[in-house]
C-alpha positions in Angstrom: -0.6 -11.4 -0.1 2.5 -13.5 0.0 3.0 -15.4 -3.2 5.9 -17.4 -1.7 3.5 -18.7 1.0 0.8 -19.6 -1.6 3.4 -21.3 -3.9 5.0 -23.2 -1.2 1.7 -24.5 0.1 0.6 -25.5 -3.4 3.9 -27.3 -3.9 3.6 -29.1 -0.6 0.0 -30.2 -1.4 1.1 -31.3 -5.0 4.0 -33.5 -3.6 1.7 -34.9 -1.0 -0.9 -35.8 -3.6 1.8 -37.5 -5.7 3.0 -39.5 -2.7 -0.5 -40.5 -1.8 -2.0 -41.3 -5.2 0.9 -42.3 -7.4 3.5 -44.0 -5.3 3.0 -47.7 -4.5 6.1 -48.4 -2.5 5.7 -50.5 0.6 8.3 -50.1 3.4 8.3 -51.7 6.8 7.6 -49.2 9.5 6.9 -46.2 7.2 3.8 -45.6 5.1 4.5 -43.3 2.3 0.8 -42.8 1.7 0.3 -41.5 5.2 3.1 -39.0 4.7 1.4 -37.8 1.5 -1.9 -37.2 3.4 0.1 -35.3 6.1 1.8 -33.2 3.5 -1.5 -32.3 1.8 -3.1 -31.3 5.1 -0.2 -29.2 6.1 -0.1 -27.6 2.7 -3.9 -26.7 3.0 -3.5 -25.3 6.4 -0.5 -23.1 5.1 -2.6 -22.0 2.1 -5.5 -20.9 4.4 -3.3 -19.2 6.8 -1.4 -17.3 4.0 -4.8 -16.2 2.5 -6.2 -15.1 5.9 -3.0 -13.2 6.8 -3.0 -11.6 3.4 -6.5 -10.3 3.7 -6.2 -9.0 7.3 -3.0 -7.0 6.8 -2.8 -3.7 8.6 -3.1 -0.6 6.5 -1.8 2.7 7.8 -4.1 5.7 7.4 -2.4 9.2 7.6 -4.7 12.1 8.1 -3.5 15.6 7.6 -4.6 18.5 10.0 -7.4 20.4 8.6 -8.0 24.1 9.3 -11.6 25.2 9.5 -12.3 28.8 8.9 -15.7 30.2 9.8 -16.7 33.5 8.3 -19.0 35.7 10.7 
């Protein structure tokens, strides 16, 4: 599991939540609250993608040759 992906996604979601819930600045042509929602959505998608990729990682299995001796 990649902790940098999880941490980055959580940070993106936290900044997006701050922009959406705590900032009340109004600018013409740019809505900071919409940017916050977009950041939270992208962070959630990144978190899910990181978790899915971490659980479906490939594992290498090495089998050694076995000798079978049959006594007659």
